[in-house]
C-alpha positions in Angstrom: 0.0 0.0 0.0 1.3 3.4 -1.0 0.9 6.5 1.2 1.3 10.1 0.1 2.7 12.5 2.7 1.9 16.0 1.3 3.1 19.3 2.5 5.1 22.4 1.9 8.1 21.2 4.0 9.6 24.7 4.0 11.8 23.6 5.7 11.6 19.9 6.6 11.7 19.5 10.4 12.5 16.7 12.7 8.8 16.4 13.3 8.2 15.8 9.6 11.0 13.2 9.6 9.4 11.5 12.5 6.2 11.1 10.6 8.1 9.9 7.4 10.1 7.3 9.3 7.0 6.0 11.2 5.0 6.0 8.0 7.8 4.0 6.2 7.3 1.2 8.7 3.5 1.1 8.2 3.3 1.3 4.4 5.0 -0.4 1.5 6.0 3.0 0.2 5.7 6.6 1.2 5.8 9.4 -1.3 6.8 12.7 0.3 5.0 15.1 -2.0 6.1 18.8 -1.9 3.2 21.0 -2.8 3.8 24.0 -5.1 1.6 26.6 -3.4 1.4 29.8 -5.4 -0.1 31.6 -2.4 3.0 31.3 -0.3 6.4 32.9 -0.6 8.7 30.0 0.4 12.2 30.2 2.0 13.4 27.4 -0.3 12.4 26.7 -3.9 10.4 23.5 -4.6 13.5 21.9 -6.1 15.6 22.8 -3.0 13.0 21.3 -0.7 12.8 18.1 -2.8 16.6 17.8 -2.6 16.7 18.5 1.1 14.1 15.8 1.8 15.9 13.3 -0.4 19.1 14.0 1.5 17.4 13.5 4.9 15.5 10.4 3.9 18.1 8.5 1.8 18.4 5.9 4.5 14.7 4.9 4.0 14.6 2.6 1.0 10.8 2.8 0.6 10.5 6.6 0.6 10.4 8.6 -2.5 10.3 12.4 -2.9 8.3 14.3 -5.5 6.6 17.6 -6.1 3.1 18.4 -7.4 0.6 21.2 -7.8 -3.2 21.0 -7.8 -5.4 18.8 -5.7 -3.7 16.2 -3.4 -6.3 13.7 -4.2 -5.7 14.0 -7.9 -1.9 13.5 -7.3 -2.6 10.5 -5.1 -4.7 8.9 -7.9 -2.0 9.6 -10.4 0.5 7.8 -8.1 -2.0 5.0 -7.4 -1.8 5.7 -3.7 -4.5 4.5 -1.3 -3.6 6.7 1.7 -2.9 10.3 2.5 -0.6 10.4 5.6 -1.0 13.4 7.9 0.7 14.3 11.2 -1.3 15.8 14.1 0.3 18.0 16.7 -2.6 19.5 18.6 -6.4 19.8 18.7 -6.2 22.8 16.3 -4.5 20.5 13.7 -7.2 17.9 14.2 -10.0 20.3 13.3 -8.3 21.5 10.1 -7.1 18.0 9.1 -10.5 16.4 9.7 -12.2 19.0 7.6 -9.6 18.3 4.8 -10.0 14.5 5.1 -13.8 14.9 4.8 -13.4 17.2 1.8 -10.9 14.7 0.2 -13.4 11.9 0.7 -16.0 13.8 -1.3 -13.4 14.0 -4.2 -12.4 10.3 -4.0 -13.9 7.5 -1.9 -11.0 5.3 -2.8 -8.4 7.3 -0.8 -8.2 7.2 3.0 -6.5 9.6 5.3 -4.4 8.2 8.1 -3.4 10.4 11.0 -0.3 9.9 13.1 0.0 11.7 16.4 3.3 13.6 16.5 5.8 12.4 19.0 5.8 14.4 22.2 9.1 16.1 21.6 7.9 17.6 18.3 4.4 18.6 19.4 5.2 22.3 19.2 7.3 22.2 16.1 6.4 23.7 12.7 8.3 25.0 9.8 7.0 28.5 10.7 8.5 28.2 14.2 11.8 27.2 12.7 11.9 30.2 10.3 10.9 32.6 13.0 13.7 31.4 15.3 16.3 31.5 12.5 15.2 34.9 11.3 16.2 36.4 14.6 19.5 34.6 14.8 18.5 31.7 17.1 19.7 28.2 16.8 17.5 25.7 15.0 20.0 22.8 15.3 17.6 20.9 17.6 14.6 21.3 15.3 15.9 20.3 11.9 18.6 18.0 10.5 22.1 19.5 10.5 22.4 20.0 6.8 19.0 21.8 6.7 20.1 24.0 9.6 23.1 25.1 7.5 20.8 25.9 4.6 18.5 28.0 6.8 21.4 29.9 8.3 22.7 30.7 4.8 19.2 32.1 3.8 19.2 34.4 6.8 22.9 35.3 6.4 23.6 34.2 10.0 26.7 32.5 11.2 26.2 29.1 12.5 25.1 29.6 16.2 27.5 28.3 18.8 25.0 26.6 21.1 22.9 23.8 19.7 20.6 24.0 22.6 20.8 27.1 24.8 18.7 25.6 27.6 20.9 24.9 30.7 20.1 21.9 32.7 21.0 20.8 36.2 23.7 18.6 34.7 25.2 21.5 32.7 27.5 23.7 34.8 26.8 27.4 34.6 29.6 29.4 33.2 29.0 32.4 35.5 28.6 31.9 39.2 25.3 33.2 40.5 26.9 35.5 43.1 28.5 37.5 40.3 25.3 38.1 38.4 23.7 41.5 38.9 20.4 41.4 40.9 17.3 42.1 38.7 15.1 42.2 41.7 16.1 43.1 45.2 16.0 40.4 47.8 13.5 40.9 50.6 15.1 41.9 53.9 14.7 39.4 56.7 
């Protein structure tokens, strides 16, 4: 059974890759289909996105990358696919995706939509979030594959950020002792 995973993938994120990898275990083949959307101004061209996805999925032998325009259902029929694969992050995604699934069903009763719940660590992640962080010089290393991060930094003319993940944890020693930090708020007198 062939599944189509459609989207703009501008850029592809670790959340997208999670859905692709999991879908590749469920279906005989997954076609990651990059939509040409004339209503959006993308960061990367369709061809760049196709190449980026090919690079990041080359280890998955049953995944193919293609591009299309028009209705997803028509593309799925051309590819003889039986399933549209979609990822769900939140309730808001569900409402939009359910409406789209019902609409697609009116166009073709032969194609089913299968939803995969996004893994917890990617539940907040979207291409828009990645672009917003990168636009202001933040690190996106923990949100996209390394080669995609480099492409993004080049688009925004930023140097490669030093810290892959700026969040300090209890296991990470602080570089500046707390007693040398200036007080933002005065301590109450006892």
